[in-house]
N, C-alpha and C positions, 0 to 999 in steps of 0.2 A: 380457147378458152382453158383453163386451169384453173381447181380451186384447191388450195393447201391442203396437203391431206391430212394434217393431223388434225384439221377443222371437220374435214368433212368424217373422218370417220368417230369423232367425238361425237358429232350430230349421231352417228349410225347404232353408236353405243347407248346415246340418252334416250334414241326410239325405243330400243329394245331393253332399256331399263326401263322404260313405262307401260310395253307390251308385257312383263316377267310382274309387275306388279297388279293390271289387271287382269290378267290369265290365273292369277292366284287369287282373287276377288270373286272370279266366275267357276272355275276348278275348284275347290279347298279339298274336294275330297279324295283327287288326283294326286299317286306316290310322289314323293319327290324325284322319281328318277326320270318321271312322265317330263317332269317341269324344265327338269337340267338337260334332258335330248331336245327337247321342243325349243328350248333357247338356242343348245347349237346351231342345231339347224335354220331357226328361222335368222342368229345372226349371220352364217354364212350365206344364208338368202341375201340375207343386205348385204354384204360385204361384195360379192361377186352380183348381182344385179348392180349395184353403184359402179362399180368399176366397167362392166360393159357399157351402160349407159355412157360413162365419161369416155370410153372409147366408141362409140357409137358415135358422141360428139363429136369427137376429134374427125372421124371420114368421114362426115355429111359436110362438116364443116367446109372441106376443100372441095364436095361436091356444089352443094348450099350455103353460103357463107352469108351468117345471119345480119352481118350489115347491108346483104344489097337485097335478100329474100326472107324479112324475118319470119311473117307469116308462115309463109309457106315449109322455114324449116321449123318451126316451133311444133306443128301437126304431125308432119313426116316422123318425127323425132318421137314424141309423146309413142305414137302408134309402133313405131317401131322396136321402141325401150320397154312398148306392154308384152308386145305379144315376145320378146326375147327375157322379160324376166317372169312371165308363165312358164314360158321352157326351163328356164333353171328353176322355180318355185317347185313343179311337178316333178324335175328329175331329182331335187336331193330330197323332197320328200316321198318318192319311191324308192329309192337307196335306203330313206334311210327306213323305210317301212317293213324292207325285205330285215333288217336285222332286230327292229323290235315292233312290237305290235301299238303304232298309235293309231288306227283307227282317224289313217286321214280322212276329210272331204272328200265324197266321188269325185272323180276326175272330171263330170263334165257339168258341176257345182256351180253356178252362174256366181255365187256368192265370193268362192275361190277368183273366178274372174275380174271380177269389181273390185277384192281385195287387191289383185296386184295392179289392176290398169290406176288405181290409189294412190298405190307406190311408185306407182313410172311416173304418175302425174308429179307427187314430191320430189323424186331426182332431179327432172327435169324442171321443172320450177326454182329449184333450189341452184342449178346450172344456170339458166337463163339471166334470173335474179340476181348470180354475180357477174356476169357478165354484165348487164345494165348496169350496177352499182359502179366497176373499175371505168365502165364507160363514162357514167355521170361523175366520176372522180375526178379522171385523167381528162374531161374541158373543162373540169371546173379550175383543175390546177394550170391545166392550156390560156385559158379565161385570165388567172391570178395573172401570169407569166408575160401576157401579150397588153396587161392594163398597166404592169409597171414596166414594160419596154415602152408603152405611148407616152406615161411620165418620165421614163428617162430620155424618148425625145423629145418632150416640150423644156425638159431641165437644160438640155445641148441647146438647144435653139435658142432658149431663155439665158441661158452663157457667152452663145455665139453673140448674141444681140448684143452683149454689157459690153464684150470685148471693144469693137471698134469707136462705142460709145465713150467707152473709158478712154483709147488709146486716142482720140482726138482735143479730149480735156486736157489728158497730160503734154500733148506733144505742141497744144496750145502755150501755156503754163512752162513747157521748158526752154519754147522761142522765147518767150519774156526773161526768164533767166540767166540766159545766154549774154544776151546784152547787160544785165543790170550785175549778174554774178555768176562767173563762169565756174567758179569752184561749186558755189551749190547746185548752178545747172550739171555740173560733171557727178558732183552724186546724188541728185534726182534723175542723171540716166540711169546710172549705176542701180538702186534702187528699181528702176523700171523696165531694168530685164531680170533682174531676177525676182519680181512679181510674173513676167511674162515665162518666164524659164519654171516657173513651177505650175503655171497653167497648161503648157505643153506637156510638161512629162504627167501628169495626176488628169486629163482631159477623159481618159478610159478608164478611169476608175469611179467606182461606184463610192468606196469608202476609205477616207485617210486616215490618220490618229491624229489627234488632236491638238497633239504638241507640232504635227507637221502641219497643218494648220497654223497655228499660233506664230510660226516661225514664219511664213509665208506674211499673215496679216498685219506683223513689224516691219516690214519691208511695205507693208502698203500705205499702211499707217503714215509712215512718213514722207511717201509721197503726198499724201492728203495733206501733211502738215503742212509741207512748201508751197503747194499748191494755194491752200487757203491762207496761209501767212497768219497763223496764229487764232484764226476765227474758227477752227474747229479743234475740240478738243476731248480725249478719248480717257478714260478709266478701266482699264484691265485687270480684272482679278478671278485668276485662272487657278484651281485647286490642284495640286501636285499630284493630288493621288485619280484625277480627270486626263491628264496626258494623254495614257493611254487608250485610252476610248476612243470609239469613233464618231467619224462625221462625214459627212458628203464633200468634196473639195470645191473650193472657191464659194461655197455659199455665203462666208463672213464676209469678203469683196461683194458679194450681190447684196446683202441685207445696209452697208455703209452704202455702198452708192442708192439705194433704195431710199436711205434717209435722207443723203444729199440732194437726190433730185426732186423730195418731196417739204422740202426745207428749206429757209432765205437761212443764209450764213453769211453775217455781219461779225465786223470786228466791238462794237457796241452791247450787240445780242449773242454771243456765240454758242455753238451748237456742242454738245458736251452726249458725246458717244460712250457708254456703259456697254463693257463686255465683259462675263460673271459665270461662273459656272457653280450648280449645285450639289452635282453628283450623279444628275437626273437631266438635267438641260442646262445647254449653253446659252446664255440668256445675251440680246444684243436690244439695250434700250436706249433711247433719244430724250430728249429734252425735245417740247413739240415748238417749232415756228413754223407756220403753214407759208408756204407762197398763194400766190393767188391763183397765178396760173402752170398749171404742168405740162411741162412736152413727153408728147411719147408715151402717155400711163396708157395702158390698155387695162391695167388693173388687176392683171390674172395672173404677175409674177412669184406672187404669196401663194394663190391656192395651187398652180405647176406644185408648189417645194410640198404643201401638203399635203398632193397627191403622190409626191415620190416618196414624202416619209411613211404613208401607211404602207409601205412596201418592204420599209426599210428598219421599220423600227415599231415595237407593238404598242408603243407614245405616240400619239399625232402633233404633229408644231403646234405651236397654242400660240396665239395671240391677244393682246389686254392692251386697252388704248384707254385714254379721259383725254382730256380738254388740253392737259399739260405733259404727259406724257406718252409714248409710244415702244412698245415691247413686244418682241418676238423670241420662244422659245423654240428651240430645236433640241431635240433629242439625242440623247451621245447613243452611240452604239455599243452597247456591253459585247 
């Protein structure tokens, strides 16, 4: 355990200032030289007492680690440091009294023992308090990292679950195109390869630029338009200044697939998906044409994304819905 030196000495000086004020109130008739000498000796006592307590703590930590035997170490350390501070106290004031007539309290006075024991308790409580504060802070950060890792695992599982489903639908569409329009089938296959190249290249990244994600989305949208033959439409409005901001990779594909999964798509009643930015969020919005039955939906996809964004942005993922529209707002990471 180690406390930053500048903080510990600031506390020692503050305590000494308080004692000077108290001493001036209690002994107003003593000459200035008396208060100066006593202040210097008291400060010296605090510094030596503190340093010896810190050194004792380090030595005992090797013999009795506080993580294994906290109560035993605390009791032994307080007793030993109290004896050490009593010895230092009498040594300092004995030497000071050889040169100056301070009329120090007699050697065996119980008040002196009590005062030095109290100082030892304060010093040790400071050390142990700092230790447990650091432990609490470390555990808090570790738990936060663990929760983030769990959110990333759930996101990866969601993304991996999406890929086979998307690939199956894409290959089914490709199979039909091969017989109907070989040129279009070739273009479809090229777009499909670009989509999967992006997924493979960015699968280990937490964040990519919005420009990178939007370049990917263009290929993905091309696939969707071919697959649904005009029954799905897109409006994209991305502000130039937002392109360098960050976003979780492949999240756009996941949200579009989510829209497709939950809505009916027909030429008579086309599905409109809007993708826009407002400087803070990327919005993916669609008109609602609900399917009567949705297959393979555990309704946890958006919740997992919400959990993930708690650790990537100070703004949470937001969902707005009404009978006619459904919108997801993804925070842009600055």
